[in-house]
C-alpha positions, 0 to 999 in steps of 0.5 A: 611699297616702292614705285617702280619705273615704267617698262619700255622696249629698247633694242628688243629688250624690255627695260625700266625707264631711268631718271631723265628718260622721256618717251617720244610719242605722247599718244598710244592708239590701241583700238577698240576692245575685243570680247573673247571667250577662253576655252581650254585655257587658251586665247589668241592675241587679236587686239591690243585690248581684250575683254576675257570671259570663260575659262582661266587663261594659261596661254595667249597664242600669237603676238610679236616682240613688243606687242602690248595687251590690256586685259579686262576681266578673266583669270590669268594663270601664272607660269602654267603656259606662256604668262609670267605674272610676277609669281601669282595667278591674277583675277581681273574683274570687269572694272580692272585691267592688266597690261602685258608685254610680249617678249617674243616667247612670253607675255609679261605682266607690266602693271595691274590696276584693280578697281577700288 
């Protein structure tokens, strides 16, 4: 499988890095993990790292253009609400992570890491 270049936010649009591009900031501070329980398919974006339990997530409310979210645990449903996950629902285990970026209307899957 071919490796894709990382995604970045440029002038309000999400784009892939091109060969030779560099990122100015070497550090990304995301804060502590917030534990949330999903009920009725919806959670609110409150922190950059969220551990999810309960129902499957269809919709993440809140967020502004360019917000970044790391999800630990839970099930994310593709295209049921405002999540675009590359064509499939995603089950995220407690040792797995999924990274999403908000484009102003939808949360887009940037990457997913499943523990071995």
